[in-house]
All heavy atoms as a GROMACS GRO file, in nm:
protein
  580
    1MET      N    1  10.284  10.909  11.648
    1MET     CA    2  10.194  10.842  11.557
    1MET      C    3  10.249  10.703  11.527
    1MET      O    4  10.369  10.680  11.538
    1MET     CB    5  10.176  10.926  11.432
    1MET     CG    6  10.299  10.935  11.343
    1MET     SD    7  10.286  11.066  11.224
    1MET     CE    8  10.440  11.148  11.258
    2ILE      N    9  10.162  10.613  11.491
    2ILE     CA   10  10.201  10.476  11.460
    2ILE      C   11  10.238  10.468  11.312
    2ILE      O   12  10.164  10.516  11.226
    2ILE     CB   13  10.086  10.378  11.490
    2ILE    CG1   14  10.043  10.389  11.636
    2ILE    CG2   15  10.125  10.235  11.454
    2ILE    CD1   16  10.151  10.355  11.736
    3VAL      N   17  10.352  10.407  11.282
    3VAL     CA   18  10.401  10.398  11.144
    3VAL      C   19  10.428  10.253  11.108
    3VAL      O   20  10.483  10.177  11.188
    3VAL     CB   21  10.532  10.479  11.127
    3VAL    CG1   22  10.583  10.467  10.984
    3VAL    CG2   23  10.511  10.623  11.166
    4LYS      N   24  10.387  10.217  10.988
    4LYS     CA   25  10.415  10.083  10.936
    4LYS      C   26  10.469  10.100  10.794
    4LYS      O   27  10.406  10.164  10.710
    4LYS     CB   28  10.289   9.999  10.934
    4LYS     CG   29  10.315   9.851  10.913
    4LYS     CD   30  10.188   9.772  10.925
    4LYS     CE   31  10.155   9.755  11.072
    4LYS     NZ   32  10.047   9.657  11.094
    5ILE      N   33  10.590  10.048  10.769
    5ILE     CA   34  10.650  10.052  10.635
    5ILE      C   35  10.659   9.908  10.586
    5ILE      O   36  10.723   9.824  10.650
    5ILE     CB   37  10.791  10.115  10.636
    5ILE    CG1   38  10.786  10.256  10.696
    5ILE    CG2   39  10.848  10.118  10.494
    5ILE    CD1   40  10.923  10.319  10.714
    6THR      N   41  10.595   9.882  10.472
    6THR     CA   42  10.586   9.747  10.418
    6THR      C   43  10.636   9.746  10.273
    6THR      O   44  10.604   9.836  10.196
    6THR     CB   45  10.440   9.697  10.422
    6THR    OG1   46  10.391   9.712  10.555
    6THR    CG2   47  10.431   9.552  10.381
    7THR      N   48  10.714   9.643  10.239
    7THR     CA   49  10.755   9.619  10.101
    7THR      C   50  10.682   9.494  10.052
    7THR      O   51  10.618   9.426  10.133
    7THR     CB   52  10.908   9.596  10.091
    7THR    OG1   53  10.940   9.473  10.155
    7THR    CG2   54  10.986   9.711  10.154
    8PRO      N   55  10.692   9.462   9.924
    8PRO     CA   56  10.626   9.338   9.878
    8PRO      C   57  10.678   9.213   9.949
    8PRO      O   58  10.606   9.113   9.959
    8PRO     CB   59  10.661   9.333   9.729
    8PRO     CG   60  10.682   9.475   9.690
    8PRO     CD   61  10.745   9.539   9.812
    9ASP      N   62  10.800   9.218  10.001
    9ASP     CA   63  10.861   9.101  10.066
    9ASP      C   64  10.836   9.091  10.215
    9ASP      O   65  10.821   8.983  10.269
    9ASP     CB   66  11.013   9.101  10.043
    9ASP     CG   67  11.049   9.096   9.896
    9ASP    OD1   68  10.973   9.038   9.818
    9ASP    OD2   69  11.154   9.154   9.860
   10LYS      N   70  10.837   9.208  10.284
   10LYS     CA   71  10.829   9.203  10.431
   10LYS      C   72  10.795   9.340  10.488
   10LYS      O   73  10.798   9.441  10.419
   10LYS     CB   74  10.962   9.156  10.489
   10LYS     CG   75  11.077   9.250  10.457
   10LYS     CD   76  11.208   9.197  10.510
   10LYS     CE   77  11.322   9.290  10.466
   10LYS     NZ   78  11.451   9.245  10.509
   11GLU      N   79  10.766   9.340  10.616
   11GLU     CA   80  10.747   9.465  10.690
   11GLU      C   81  10.884   9.508  10.740
   11GLU      O   82  10.953   9.430  10.807
   11GLU     CB   83  10.653   9.440  10.807
   11GLU     CG   84  10.620   9.563  10.886
   11GLU     CD   85  10.516   9.535  10.992
   11GLU    OE1   86  10.397   9.532  10.958
   11GLU    OE2   87  10.557   9.514  11.108
   12ILE      N   88  10.926   9.632  10.706
   12ILE     CA   89  11.061   9.674  10.746
   12ILE      C   90  11.062   9.767  10.868
   12ILE      O   91  11.166   9.787  10.928
   12ILE     CB   92  11.138   9.738  10.628
   12ILE    CG1   93  11.065   9.858  10.570
   12ILE    CG2   94  11.167   9.636  10.522
   12ILE    CD1   95  11.144   9.932  10.464
   13PHE      N   96  10.946   9.823  10.904
   13PHE     CA   97  10.938   9.902  11.026
   13PHE      C   98  10.794   9.904  11.075
   13PHE      O   99  10.700   9.917  10.997
   13PHE     CB  100  10.983  10.048  11.002
   13PHE     CG  101  10.976  10.132  11.126
   13PHE    CD1  102  11.081  10.133  11.216
   13PHE    CD2  103  10.864  10.209  11.155
   13PHE    CE1  104  11.074  10.210  11.332
   13PHE    CE2  105  10.857  10.287  11.269
   13PHE     CZ  106  10.962  10.286  11.359
   14SER      N  107  10.779   9.892  11.205
   14SER     CA  108  10.650   9.906  11.268
   14SER      C  109  10.674   9.964  11.407
   14SER      O  110  10.749   9.905  11.485
   14SER     CB  111  10.578   9.771  11.278
   14SER     OG  112  10.452   9.788  11.338
   15GLY      N  113  10.617  10.080  11.433
   15GLY     CA  114  10.638  10.140  11.564
   15GLY      C  115  10.596  10.284  11.566
   15GLY      O  116  10.525  10.332  11.478
   16TYR      N  117  10.643  10.357  11.668
   16TYR     CA  118  10.607  10.497  11.688
   16TYR      C  119  10.710  10.588  11.621
   16TYR      O  120  10.830  10.557  11.622
   16TYR     CB  121  10.602  10.527  11.838
   16TYR     CG  122  10.579  10.673  11.866
   16TYR    CD1  123  10.451  10.726  11.865
   16TYR    CD2  124  10.686  10.759  11.890
   16TYR    CE1  125  10.429  10.861  11.889
   16TYR    CE2  126  10.665  10.894  11.915
   16TYR     CZ  127  10.536  10.944  11.913
   16TYR     OH  128  10.516  11.077  11.935
   17ALA      N  129  10.665  10.698  11.565
   17ALA     CA  130  10.756  10.800  11.511
   17ALA      C  131  10.698  10.937  11.541
   17ALA      O  132  10.577  10.956  11.543
   17ALA     CB  133  10.773  10.782  11.361
   18SER      N  134  10.787  11.033  11.565
   18SER     CA  135  10.742  11.170  11.590
   18SER      C  136  10.749  11.255  11.464
   18SER      O  137  10.672  11.350  11.450
   18SER     CB  138  10.826  11.233  11.702
   18SER     OG  139  10.963  11.229  11.670
   19ILE      N  140  10.840  11.222  11.373
   19ILE     CA  141  10.856  11.295  11.247
   19ILE      C  142  10.888  11.196  11.136
   19ILE      O  143  10.966  11.103  11.155
   19ILE     CB  144  10.973  11.396  11.255
   19ILE    CG1  145  10.951  11.497  11.368
   19ILE    CG2  146  10.995  11.467  11.122
   19ILE    CD1  147  11.073  11.581  11.396
   20ILE      N  148  10.828  11.220  11.018
   20ILE     CA  149  10.861  11.140  10.899
   20ILE      C  150  10.880  11.237  10.783
   20ILE      O  151  10.797  11.324  10.761
   20ILE     CB  152  10.748  11.042  10.861
   20ILE    CG1  153  10.712  10.954  10.979
   20ILE    CG2  154  10.789  10.957  10.742
   20ILE    CD1  155  10.584  10.876  10.956
   21ASN      N  156  10.990  11.222  10.710
   21ASN     CA  157  11.012  11.297  10.586
   21ASN      C  158  11.008  11.197  10.471
   21ASN      O  159  11.075  11.093  10.477
   21ASN     CB  160  11.145  11.370  10.587
   21ASN     CG  161  11.144  11.488  10.681
   21ASN    OD1  162  11.046  11.561  10.687
   21ASN    ND2  163  11.252  11.507  10.753
   22LEU      N  164  10.931  11.230  10.367
   22LEU     CA  165  10.907  11.138  10.256
   22LEU      C  166  10.939  11.202  10.122
   22LEU      O  167  10.917  11.322  10.103
   22LEU     CB  168  10.761  11.094  10.256
   22LEU     CG  169  10.714  11.018  10.380
   22LEU    CD1  170  10.563  11.020  10.389
   22LEU    CD2  171  10.765  10.877  10.375
   23PRO      N  172  10.985  11.121  10.024
   23PRO     CA  173  11.012  11.173   9.890
   23PRO      C  174  10.887  11.165   9.802
   23PRO      O  175  10.865  11.068   9.729
   23PRO     CB  176  11.122  11.078   9.839
   23PRO     CG  177  11.090  10.947   9.906
   23PRO     CD  178  11.035  10.984  10.042
   24GLY      N  179  10.802  11.265   9.808
   24GLY     CA  180  10.681  11.267   9.728
   24GLY      C  181  10.712  11.293   9.581
   24GLY      O  182  10.816  11.352   9.549
   25ILE      N  183  10.623  11.252   9.492
   25ILE     CA  184  10.649  11.273   9.349
   25ILE      C  185  10.649  11.421   9.312
   25ILE      O  186  10.708  11.460   9.212
   25ILE     CB  187  10.551  11.194   9.260
   25ILE    CG1  188  10.407  11.236   9.285
   25ILE    CG2  189  10.569  11.044   9.276
   25ILE    CD1  190  10.308  11.181   9.184
   26ASP      N  191  10.585  11.505   9.392
   26ASP     CA  192  10.584  11.649   9.367
   26ASP      C  193  10.680  11.724   9.459
   26ASP      O  194  10.674  11.846   9.468
   26ASP     CB  195  10.443  11.705   9.384
   26ASP     CG  196  10.346  11.656   9.278
   26ASP    OD1  197  10.391  11.636   9.163
   26ASP    OD2  198  10.228  11.637   9.308
   27GLY      N  199  10.766  11.652   9.529
   27GLY     CA  200  10.862  11.712   9.621
   27GLY      C  201  10.855  11.646   9.758
   27GLY      O  202  10.757  11.582   9.793
   28SER      N  203  10.960  11.663   9.834
   28SER     CA  204  10.966  11.605   9.968
   28SER      C  205  10.866  11.674  10.060
   28SER      O  206  10.838  11.792  10.045
   28SER     CB  207  11.106  11.620  10.026
   28SER     OG  208  11.199  11.548   9.948
   29PHE      N  209  10.814  11.597  10.156
   29PHE     CA  210  10.722  11.654  10.255
   29PHE      C  211  10.736  11.581  10.387
   29PHE      O  212  10.786  11.470  10.393
   29PHE     CB  213  10.577  11.652  10.204
   29PHE     CG  214  10.519  11.516  10.181
   29PHE    CD1  215  10.440  11.455  10.277
   29PHE    CD2  216  10.542  11.448  10.062
   29PHE    CE1  217  10.385  11.330  10.256
   29PHE    CE2  218  10.487  11.323  10.039
   29PHE     CZ  219  10.408  11.264  10.137
   30GLY      N  220  10.692  11.646  10.492
   30GLY     CA  221  10.701  11.590  10.626
   30GLY      C  222  10.564  11.564  10.686
   30GLY      O  223  10.465  11.626  10.648
   31ILE      N  224  10.563  11.470  10.779
   31ILE     CA  225  10.441  11.436  10.851
   31ILE      C  226  10.472  11.441  11.000
   31ILE      O  227  10.570  11.382  11.046
   31ILE     CB  228  10.391  11.296  10.812
   31ILE    CG1  229  10.357  11.291  10.664
   31ILE    CG2  230  10.271  11.255  10.897
   31ILE    CD1  231  10.324  11.153  10.613
   32LEU      N  232  10.388  11.512  11.075
   32LEU     CA  233  10.399  11.522  11.220
   32LEU      C  234  10.272  11.467  11.283
   32LEU      O  235  10.175  11.435  11.212
   32LEU     CB  236  10.417  11.668  11.263
   32LEU     CG  237  10.540  11.740  11.209
   32LEU    CD1  238  10.530  11.889  11.239
   32LEU    CD2  239  10.666  11.683  11.269
   33GLU      N  240  10.269  11.460  11.416
   33GLU     CA  241  10.149  11.417  11.488
   33GLU      C  242  10.028  11.499  11.443
   33GLU      O  243  10.041  11.618  11.412
   33GLU     CB  244  10.167  11.437  11.639
   33GLU     CG  245  10.263  11.342  11.704
   33GLU     CD  246  10.202  11.207  11.737
   33GLU    OE1  247  10.078  11.195  11.742
   33GLU    OE2  248  10.281  11.114  11.758
   34ASN      N  249   9.912  11.437  11.439
   34ASN     CA  250   9.786  11.501  11.404
   34ASN      C  251   9.783  11.562  11.264
   34ASN      O  252   9.712  11.659  11.239
   34ASN     CB  253   9.747  11.606  11.508
   34ASN     CG  254   9.733  11.545  11.646
   34ASN    OD1  255   9.670  11.440  11.662
   34ASN    ND2  256   9.794  11.606  11.744
   35HIS      N  257   9.860  11.505  11.172
   35HIS     CA  258   9.861  11.551  11.033
   35HIS      C  259   9.725  11.523  10.971
   35HIS      O  260   9.658  11.427  11.006
   35HIS     CB  261   9.970  11.478  10.955
   35HIS     CG  262  10.003  11.537  10.822
   35HIS    ND1  263   9.923  11.521  10.712
   35HIS    CD2  264  10.108  11.613  10.783
   35HIS    CE1  265   9.977  11.584  10.610
   35HIS    NE2  266  10.089  11.641  10.650
   36ALA      N  267   9.685  11.606  10.876
   36ALA     CA  268   9.561  11.583  10.803
   36ALA      C  269   9.567  11.450  10.730
   36ALA      O  270   9.676  11.404  10.690
   36ALA     CB  271   9.538  11.696  10.702
   37ASN      N  272   9.453  11.387  10.713
   37ASN     CA  273   9.447  11.260  10.640
   37ASN      C  274   9.484  11.285  10.494
   37ASN      O  275   9.433  11.377  10.431
   37ASN     CB  276   9.307  11.201  10.649
   37ASN     CG  277   9.269  11.167  10.792
   37ASN    OD1  278   9.354  11.150  10.877
   37ASN    ND2  279   9.141  11.156  10.817
   38ILE      N  280   9.575  11.202  10.440
   38ILE     CA  281   9.617  11.215  10.301
   38ILE      C  282   9.650  11.079  10.242
   38ILE      O  283   9.674  10.982  10.315
   38ILE     CB  284   9.741  11.306  10.283
   38ILE    CG1  285   9.864  11.246  10.353
   38ILE    CG2  286   9.715  11.447  10.328
   38ILE    CD1  287   9.995  11.308  10.312
   39VAL      N  288   9.654  11.075  10.110
   39VAL     CA  289   9.712  10.964  10.034
   39VAL      C  290   9.802  11.030   9.932
   39VAL      O  291   9.759  11.124   9.863
   39VAL     CB  292   9.604  10.878   9.964
   39VAL    CG1  293   9.668  10.774   9.875
   39VAL    CG2  294   9.514  10.812  10.067
   40ALA      N  295   9.928  10.985   9.921
   40ALA     CA  296  10.022  11.048   9.829
   40ALA      C  297  10.114  10.942   9.766
   40ALA      O  298  10.147  10.842   9.830
   40ALA     CB  299  10.106  11.153   9.902
   41ALA      N  300  10.155  10.969   9.643
   41ALA     CA  301  10.250  10.882   9.573
   41ALA      C  302  10.392  10.923   9.610
   41ALA      O  303  10.422  11.041   9.630
   41ALA     CB  304  10.229  10.892   9.423
   42LEU      N  305  10.480  10.824   9.618
   42LEU     CA  306  10.619  10.846   9.653
   42LEU      C  307  10.710  10.808   9.536
   42LEU      O  308  10.679  10.718   9.460
   42LEU     CB  309  10.657  10.762   9.776
   42LEU     CG  310  10.573  10.782   9.901
   42LEU    CD1  311  10.613  10.682  10.008
   42LEU    CD2  312  10.586  10.924   9.952
   43LYS      N  313  10.823  10.879   9.526
   43LYS     CA  314  10.921  10.846   9.423
   43LYS      C  315  11.045  10.785   9.489
   43LYS      O  316  11.052  10.775   9.612
   43LYS     CB  317  10.960  10.972   9.344
   43LYS     CG  318  11.035  11.076   9.426
   43LYS     CD  319  11.072  11.195   9.340
   43LYS     CE  320  11.149  11.297   9.423
   43LYS     NZ  321  11.186  11.414   9.345
   44LYS      N  322  11.141  10.748   9.407
   44LYS     CA  323  11.266  10.691   9.457
   44LYS      C  324  11.336  10.792   9.546
   44LYS      O  325  11.345  10.911   9.513
   44LYS     CB  326  11.357  10.653   9.340
   44LYS     CG  327  11.485  10.587   9.381
   44LYS     CD  328  11.566  10.543   9.262
   44LYS     CE  329  11.690  10.471   9.311
   44LYS     NZ  330  11.766  10.413   9.200
   45GLY      N  331  11.382  10.747   9.662
   45GLY     CA  332  11.452  10.834   9.755
   45GLY      C  333  11.461  10.772   9.893
   45GLY      O  334  11.446  10.650   9.908
   46LYS      N  335  11.484  10.855   9.993
   46LYS     CA  336  11.500  10.808  10.131
   46LYS      C  337  11.384  10.855  10.218
   46LYS      O  338  11.343  10.971  10.211
   46LYS     CB  339  11.629  10.862  10.192
   46LYS     CG  340  11.754  10.794  10.144
   46LYS     CD  341  11.873  10.845  10.222
   46LYS     CE  342  12.000  10.782  10.167
   46LYS     NZ  343  12.119  10.832  10.235
   47ILE      N  344  11.336  10.764  10.300
   47ILE     CA  345  11.243  10.799  10.407
   47ILE      C  346  11.328  10.827  10.530
   47ILE      O  347  11.414  10.747  10.566
   47ILE     CB  348  11.146  10.683  10.437
   47ILE    CG1  349  11.056  10.653  10.318
   47ILE    CG2  350  11.063  10.714  10.562
   47ILE    CD1  351  10.972  10.528  10.334
   48LYS      N  352  11.304  10.942  10.592
   48LYS     CA  353  11.372  10.975  10.718
   48LYS      C  354  11.266  10.970  10.827
   48LYS      O  355  11.162  11.034  10.816
   48LYS     CB  356  11.433  11.114  10.712
   48LYS     CG  357  11.499  11.158  10.841
   48LYS     CD  358  11.550  11.301  10.829
   48LYS     CE  359  11.604  11.350  10.962
   48LYS     NZ  360  11.642  11.492  10.954
   49LEU      N  361  11.294  10.893  10.931
   49LEU     CA  362  11.196  10.871  11.037
   49LEU      C  363  11.264  10.891  11.172
   49LEU      O  364  11.373  10.837  11.194
   49LEU     CB  365  11.146  10.727  11.022
   49LEU     CG  366  11.035  10.677  11.109
   49LEU    CD1  367  10.946  10.586  11.026
   49LEU    CD2  368  11.091  10.600  11.225
   50VAL      N  369  11.205  10.971  11.258
   50VAL     CA  370  11.260  10.992  11.392
   50VAL      C  371  11.172  10.915  11.490
   50VAL      O  372  11.053  10.942  11.504
   50VAL     CB  373  11.266  11.141  11.431
   50VAL    CG1  374  11.319  11.157  11.573
   50VAL    CG2  375  11.353  11.217  11.332
   51SER      N  376  11.233  10.814  11.554
   51SER     CA  377  11.161  10.727  11.646
   51SER      C  378  11.235  10.721  11.779
   51SER      O  379  11.349  10.673  11.785
   51SER     CB  380  11.151  10.586  11.586
   51SER     OG  381  11.087  10.498  11.676
   52GLU      N  382  11.172  10.774  11.884
   52GLU     CA  383  11.228  10.773  12.019
   52GLU      C  384  11.369  10.831  12.023
   52GLU      O  385  11.460  10.773  12.081
   52GLU     CB  386  11.222  10.632  12.076
   52GLU     CG  387  11.080  10.580  12.087
   52GLU     CD  388  11.071  10.435  12.133
   52GLU    OE1  389  11.174  10.379  12.173
   52GLU    OE2  390  10.960  10.382  12.128
   53GLY      N  391  11.389  10.944  11.955
   53GLY     CA  392  11.519  11.011  11.955
   53GLY      C  393  11.620  10.956  11.857
   53GLY      O  394  11.727  11.012  11.840
   54GLU      N  395  11.590  10.846  11.792
   54GLU     CA  396  11.680  10.784  11.696
   54GLU      C  397  11.631  10.814  11.554
   54GLU      O  398  11.513  10.804  11.524
   54GLU     CB  399  11.683  10.631  11.717
   54GLU     CG  400  11.778  10.559  11.627
   54GLU     CD  401  11.780  10.409  11.653
   54GLU    OE1  402  11.703  10.361  11.738
   54GLU    OE2  403  11.856  10.340  11.584
   55THR      N  404  11.723  10.854  11.466
   55THR     CA  405  11.688  10.882  11.328
   55THR      C  406  11.720  10.761  11.242
   55THR      O  407  11.831  10.710  11.244
   55THR     CB  408  11.766  11.005  11.276
   55THR    OG1  409  11.737  11.117  11.360
   55THR    CG2  410  11.726  11.038  11.132
   56LEU      N  411  11.618  10.715  11.169
   56LEU     CA  412  11.631  10.597  11.082
   56LEU      C  413  11.608  10.639  10.938
   56LEU      O  414  11.527  10.728  10.910
   56LEU     CB  415  11.529  10.490  11.120
   56LEU     CG  416  11.529  10.444  11.266
   56LEU    CD1  417  11.408  10.356  11.293
   56LEU    CD2  418  11.657  10.370  11.296
   57TYR      N  419  11.679  10.574  10.845
   57TYR     CA  420  11.663  10.601  10.702
   57TYR      C  421  11.629  10.471  10.630
   57TYR      O  422  11.686  10.366  10.661
   57TYR     CB  423  11.792  10.658  10.644
   57TYR     CG  424  11.828  10.794  10.698
   57TYR    CD1  425  11.910  10.807  10.809
   57TYR    CD2  426  11.778  10.910  10.638
   57TYR    CE1  427  11.944  10.933  10.860
   57TYR    CE2  428  11.810  11.036  10.688
   57TYR     CZ  429  11.893  11.046  10.798
   57TYR     OH  430  11.925  11.170  10.847
   58PHE      N  431  11.538  10.481  10.534
   58PHE     CA  432  11.499  10.366  10.452
   58PHE      C  433  11.501  10.410  10.306
   58PHE      O  434  11.436  10.508  10.270
   58PHE     CB  435  11.359  10.316  10.490
   58PHE     CG  436  11.345  10.275  10.633
   58PHE    CD1  437  11.297  10.364  10.728
   58PHE    CD2  438  11.383  10.150  10.675
   58PHE    CE1  439  11.284  10.328  10.861
   58PHE    CE2  440  11.371  10.112  10.808
   58PHE     CZ  441  11.322  10.201  10.900
   59GLU      N  442  11.574  10.340  10.222
   59GLU     CA  443  11.582  10.369  10.080
   59GLU      C  444  11.465  10.299  10.010
   59GLU      O  445  11.443  10.180  10.030
   59GLU     CB  446  11.715  10.316  10.025
   59GLU     CG  447  11.747  10.361   9.885
   59GLU     CD  448  11.793  10.506   9.877
   59GLU    OE1  449  11.859  10.554   9.970
   59GLU    OE2  450  11.760  10.570   9.776
   60ILE      N  451  11.390  10.375   9.928
   60ILE     CA  452  11.277  10.316   9.855
   60ILE      C  453  11.287  10.350   9.706
   60ILE      O  454  11.356  10.444   9.668
   60ILE     CB  455  11.140  10.363   9.911
   60ILE    CG1  456  11.121  10.513   9.894
   60ILE    CG2  457  11.124  10.320  10.056
   60ILE    CD1  458  10.979  10.561   9.920
   61ASN      N  459  11.217  10.273   9.624
   61ASN     CA  460  11.212  10.296   9.480
   61ASN      C  461  11.076  10.350   9.436
   61ASN      O  462  11.043  10.344   9.319
   61ASN     CB  463  11.243  10.168   9.404
   61ASN     CG  464  11.389  10.129   9.417
   61ASN    OD1  465  11.476  10.214   9.413
   61ASN    ND2  466  11.416  10.001   9.437
   62GLY      N  467  10.998  10.399   9.530
   62GLY     CA  468  10.865  10.450   9.501
   62GLY      C  469  10.764  10.384   9.592
   62GLY      O  470  10.798  10.296   9.673
   63GLY      N  471  10.638  10.426   9.580
   63GLY     CA  472  10.534  10.366   9.663
   63GLY      C  473  10.420  10.462   9.689
   63GLY      O  474  10.401  10.561   9.617
   64VAL      N  475  10.347  10.434   9.796
   64VAL     CA  476  10.230  10.512   9.835
   64VAL      C  477  10.229  10.526   9.987
   64VAL      O  478  10.266  10.434  10.058
   64VAL     CB  479  10.100  10.441   9.790
   64VAL    CG1  480   9.976  10.513   9.839
   64VAL    CG2  481  10.096  10.424   9.640
   65VAL      N  482  10.185  10.644  10.035
   65VAL     CA  483  10.168  10.665  10.178
   65VAL      C  484  10.024  10.704  10.205
   65VAL      O  485   9.963  10.778  10.127
   65VAL     CB  486  10.265  10.773  10.234
   65VAL    CG1  487  10.243  10.907  10.167
   65VAL    CG2  488  10.251  10.787  10.386
   66GLU      N  489   9.968  10.652  10.315
   66GLU     CA  490   9.836  10.690  10.361
   66GLU      C  491   9.848  10.733  10.506
   66GLU      O  492   9.907  10.662  10.587
   66GLU     CB  493   9.738  10.574  10.351
   66GLU     CG  494   9.600  10.609  10.407
   66GLU     CD  495   9.508  10.488  10.418
   66GLU    OE1  496   9.552  10.387  10.477
   66GLU    OE2  497   9.395  10.498  10.371
   67VAL      N  498   9.794  10.851  10.537
   67VAL     CA  499   9.786  10.899  10.675
   67VAL      C  500   9.640  10.905  10.712
   67VAL      O  501   9.561  10.970  10.644
   67VAL     CB  502   9.850  11.039  10.690
   67VAL    CG1  503   9.840  11.087  10.835
   67VAL    CG2  504   9.994  11.039  10.643
   68LEU      N  505   9.603  10.834  10.819
   68LEU     CA  506   9.464  10.828  10.861
   68LEU      C  507   9.459  10.816  11.013
   68LEU      O  508   9.506  10.717  11.069
   68LEU     CB  509   9.394  10.709  10.795
   68LEU     CG  510   9.245  10.693  10.820
   68LEU    CD1  511   9.166  10.812  10.766
   68LEU    CD2  512   9.196  10.565  10.754
   69ASN      N  513   9.407  10.917  11.079
   69ASN     CA  514   9.390  10.916  11.225
   69ASN      C  515   9.518  10.882  11.301
   69ASN      O  516   9.520  10.795  11.387
   69ASN     CB  517   9.278  10.819  11.265
   69ASN     CG  518   9.146  10.857  11.204
   69ASN    OD1  519   9.114  10.974  11.188
   69ASN    ND2  520   9.067  10.757  11.166
   70ASN      N  521   9.626  10.953  11.269
   70ASN     CA  522   9.758  10.934  11.333
   70ASN      C  523   9.819  10.798  11.308
   70ASN      O  524   9.906  10.755  11.383
   70ASN     CB  525   9.752  10.963  11.483
   70ASN     CG  526   9.789  11.105  11.514
   70ASN    OD1  527   9.854  11.173  11.436
   70ASN    ND2  528   9.747  11.152  11.630
   71LYS      N  529   9.775  10.729  11.206
   71LYS     CA  530   9.838  10.604  11.162
   71LYS      C  531   9.890  10.625  11.021
   71LYS      O  532   9.818  10.670  10.933
   71LYS     CB  533   9.738  10.488  11.164
   71LYS     CG  534   9.694  10.452  11.303
   71LYS     CD  535   9.599  10.337  11.302
   71LYS     CE  536   9.548  10.311  11.443
   71LYS     NZ  537   9.442  10.210  11.446
   72VAL      N  538  10.019  10.596  11.001
   72VAL     CA  539  10.084  10.616  10.872
   72VAL      C  540  10.119  10.479  10.815
   72VAL      O  541  10.192  10.403  10.877
   72VAL     CB  542  10.212  10.701  10.887
   72VAL    CG1  543  10.278  10.723  10.753
   72VAL    CG2  544  10.180  10.834  10.955
   73SER      N  545  10.065  10.450  10.698
   73SER     CA  546  10.095  10.324  10.628
   73SER      C  547  10.171  10.358  10.500
   73SER      O  548  10.122  10.434  10.417
   73SER     CB  549   9.967  10.250  10.592
   73SER     OG  550   9.896  10.217  10.708
   74ILE      N  551  10.291  10.302  10.489
   74ILE     CA  552  10.374  10.325  10.370
   74ILE      C  553  10.392  10.192  10.300
   74ILE      O  554  10.444  10.096  10.359
   74ILE     CB  555  10.511  10.385  10.408
   74ILE    CG1  556  10.490  10.518  10.480
   74ILE    CG2  557  10.598  10.402  10.284
   74ILE    CD1  558  10.617  10.574  10.545
   75LEU      N  559  10.347  10.185  10.175
   75LEU     CA  560  10.367  10.068  10.092
   75LEU      C  561  10.477  10.106   9.994
   75LEU      O  562  10.456  10.190   9.907
   75LEU     CB  563  10.239  10.030  10.018
   75LEU     CG  564  10.118  10.006  10.107
   75LEU    CD1  565   9.994   9.984  10.023
   75LEU    CD2  566  10.143   9.888  10.200
   76ALA      N  567  10.595  10.046  10.010
   76ALA     CA  568  10.714  10.089   9.935
   76ALA      C  569  10.766   9.977   9.848
   76ALA      O  570  10.751   9.859   9.878
   76ALA     CB  571  10.821  10.135  10.033
   77GLU      N  572  10.833  10.019   9.741
   77GLU     CA  573  10.903   9.924   9.652
   77GLU      C  574  11.048   9.915   9.693
   77GLU      O  575  11.107  10.011   9.735
   77GLU     CB  576  10.892   9.970   9.508
   77GLU     CG  577  10.751   9.972   9.455
   77GLU     CD  578  10.745  10.029   9.314
   77GLU    OE1  579  10.847  10.035   9.245
   77GLU    OE2  580  10.636  10.067   9.275
   0.00000   0.00000   0.00000
């Protein structure tokens, strides 16, 4: 799936990912290919993203995620 992580200052990631783990306000959750469309609030924590066999981590202070047709948009603080 295509993932874009954006902060108020810049885009910090844009590319393909096979797995994403996010710190949701009601608990951590994961997103895989063909996930149902959702919009969810995020709390302070780490985003874990697996891209082409490499695991990447991004520290955030909250934000919002939208999943729509295998495209994941994360607006993070």
